[in-house]
C-alpha positions in Angstrom: 18.7 -40.9 87.6 21.8 -39.6 89.2 23.9 -42.8 87.5 22.5 -42.0 84.6 23.5 -38.4 84.8 26.9 -39.5 86.0 27.6 -42.1 82.8 26.3 -39.5 80.3 29.1 -37.2 81.3 31.6 -39.9 81.5 30.8 -40.6 78.2 31.0 -36.6 77.6 34.7 -36.6 78.3 35.4 -39.9 77.0 34.6 -37.7 73.5 36.7 -34.4 74.3 39.8 -36.2 75.3 39.7 -38.2 72.0 38.5 -35.5 69.6 41.8 -33.9 71.4 44.1 -36.5 71.0 43.2 -36.2 66.9 43.4 -32.8 67.3 47.4 -32.2 68.8 48.7 -35.0 66.9 47.6 -32.6 63.7 44.9 -34.9 62.0 41.9 -33.2 63.1 39.5 -30.6 61.3 41.3 -27.6 63.5 44.4 -28.9 62.4 43.7 -29.6 59.1 42.4 -26.3 58.7 45.1 -24.3 59.9 47.3 -26.2 57.0 44.7 -25.4 54.6 44.9 -21.8 54.8 48.8 -21.8 55.5 49.3 -22.9 52.3 47.2 -19.9 50.6 49.9 -17.3 52.0 
């Protein structure tokens, strides 16, 4: 059980790192949203 929990935690951390990298590169959903809101003004 401990091994299963450990691998699940590693997968979650892995996904967070990938999503964070995409956001920081400027291609994520938050970056797109901020660009859209900026274009309205």
